[in-house]
C-alpha positions as CSV (number, residue, x, y, z in Angstrom):
1,X,9.6,10.5,9.5
2,X,12.0,8.6,7.3
3,X,10.8,6.0,4.9
4,X,13.2,3.0,5.0
5,X,11.7,0.5,2.7
6,X,8.7,0.0,0.3
7,X,7.7,-3.4,-1.1
8,X,4.8,-5.0,-2.9
9,X,3.8,-8.3,-4.3
10,X,1.7,-6.5,-6.9
11,X,0.3,-3.0,-7.2
12,X,-0.8,-1.7,-10.6
13,X,2.1,-2.7,-13.0
14,X,4.7,-3.3,-10.2
15,X,5.3,-6.9,-9.2
16,X,7.6,-8.5,-6.7
17,X,9.5,-5.3,-5.9
18,X,11.4,-4.1,-2.8
19,X,13.1,-0.7,-2.6
20,X,15.3,0.4,0.3
21,X,16.0,4.0,1.0
22,X,19.2,5.4,2.6
23,X,19.9,8.4,4.8
24,X,19.7,11.8,3.1
25,X,18.0,12.5,-0.2
26,X,17.1,9.5,-2.4
27,X,16.4,9.8,-6.1
28,X,14.1,7.4,-8.0
29,X,14.7,7.6,-11.7
30,X,13.9,5.5,-14.8
31,X,12.5,5.6,-18.3
32,X,8.9,6.7,-19.0
33,X,6.3,4.2,-17.8
34,X,8.8,2.4,-15.7
35,X,6.8,2.7,-12.4
36,X,8.1,5.9,-10.7
37,X,4.8,7.5,-10.2
38,X,3.2,4.2,-9.4
39,X,5.8,3.8,-6.6
40,X,4.8,7.2,-5.2
41,X,1.1,6.2,-5.4
42,X,1.9,2.9,-3.7
43,X,3.4,4.8,-0.7
44,X,0.6,7.3,-0.6
45,X,-2.2,4.7,-0.9
46,X,-0.6,2.4,1.7
47,X,-0.6,5.3,4.2
48,X,-3.9,6.9,3.4
49,X,-6.3,4.7,1.3
50,X,-8.8,2.7,3.4
51,X,-8.2,-1.0,3.1
52,X,-11.8,-1.8,2.6
53,X,-12.8,-0.5,-0.9
54,X,-16.2,-0.9,-2.4
55,X,-17.9,-0.2,-5.7
56,X,-20.4,2.4,-4.5
57,X,-17.9,5.2,-3.5
58,X,-16.6,7.2,-6.5
59,X,-13.1,7.4,-5.0
60,X,-13.0,3.7,-4.5
61,X,-14.1,3.0,-8.1
62,X,-11.3,5.2,-9.3
63,X,-8.8,3.5,-7.0
64,X,-9.8,0.0,-8.1
65,X,-9.8,0.8,-11.9
66,X,-6.5,2.6,-11.7
67,X,-4.4,0.3,-9.5
68,X,-5.8,-3.2,-9.6
69,X,-3.8,-5.3,-12.1
70,X,-5.9,-7.1,-14.6
71,X,-3.9,-9.3,-16.8
72,X,-0.2,-10.3,-16.7
73,X,1.3,-11.0,-20.1
74,X,1.6,-14.7,-20.7
75,X,-0.6,-15.7,-17.7
76,X,-4.2,-16.7,-17.9
77,X,-5.0,-15.6,-14.4
78,X,-6.7,-12.3,-13.6
79,X,-5.4,-10.7,-10.4
80,X,-7.9,-9.9,-7.6
81,X,-5.7,-8.2,-5.1
82,X,-3.0,-5.5,-4.6
83,X,-0.7,-5.1,-1.7
84,X,1.8,-2.6,-0.3
85,X,4.1,-2.4,2.7
86,X,6.0,0.7,4.0
87,X,8.6,0.5,6.7
88,X,9.3,3.9,8.3
89,X,11.1,5.4,11.2
90,X,9.5,8.1,13.5
91,X,10.8,9.8,16.6
92,X,9.8,7.0,18.8
93,X,10.9,4.0,16.7
94,X,10.3,1.9,13.7
95,X,6.8,1.3,12.2
96,X,5.6,-1.0,9.4
97,X,2.3,-0.6,7.7
98,X,0.9,-3.3,5.4
99,X,-2.3,-3.2,3.4
100,X,-3.8,-5.8,1.1
101,X,-6.8,-4.7,-1.0
102,X,-9.1,-7.4,-2.4
103,X,-11.1,-6.6,-5.5
104,X,-14.7,-5.7,-4.4
105,X,-16.2,-8.4,-6.7
106,X,-14.0,-11.1,-5.0
107,X,-14.7,-10.3,-1.4
108,X,-16.2,-13.0,0.8
109,X,-16.3,-13.5,4.5
110,X,-12.9,-15.3,4.4
111,X,-11.5,-13.1,1.7
112,X,-11.4,-9.5,2.9
113,X,-9.0,-6.6,2.7
114,X,-6.5,-6.3,5.6
115,X,-4.5,-3.5,7.2
116,X,-1.8,-4.0,9.8
117,X,0.4,-1.4,11.6
118,X,3.4,-2.7,13.6
119,X,4.5,-0.1,16.1
120,X,7.3,0.0,18.7
121,X,4.5,-0.8,21.2
122,X,2.6,-3.6,19.4
123,X,0.4,-4.3,16.4
124,X,-2.9,-2.7,15.3
125,X,-5.4,-4.1,12.9
126,X,-8.4,-1.8,13.3
127,X,-8.5,0.8,10.4
128,X,-9.7,3.5,12.9
129,X,-6.9,2.7,15.4
130,X,-4.3,2.8,12.6
131,X,-5.6,6.1,11.4
132,X,-5.4,7.6,14.9
133,X,-1.9,6.3,15.4
134,X,-0.7,7.6,12.0
135,X,-2.3,11.0,12.7
136,X,-0.4,11.1,16.0
137,X,2.9,9.7,14.6
138,X,3.1,11.5,11.3
139,X,1.4,14.7,12.4
140,X,-0.6,15.1,9.2
């Protein structure tokens, strides 16, 4: 598998960012607290964190408290979602996984977390189907 691109509207302290990766080894560098580890966590969580997070599960609580942005300097709006997208290439073609997590306190019937996986064969939106496809494609 080769990661081609990572993007987010907002995830923890990262906002409106798109990073493309080239062939071979890619190096991500920057000053302390510039978002390098957060970028790695964005990739990992987009692949492996369930889209539907709640308050009762200990791991979900940690995920929400760690990655949901709260305040943006100079703006009076508290954020209630985080989002990530990873485009990657596997043996059988290009894939794109997108997840949007809604803060548990903000969830309503119309406002729920989403997960989509575009494959060379079509799109999947069921979390279970996506997990099965990733298991098969990534061999993890």
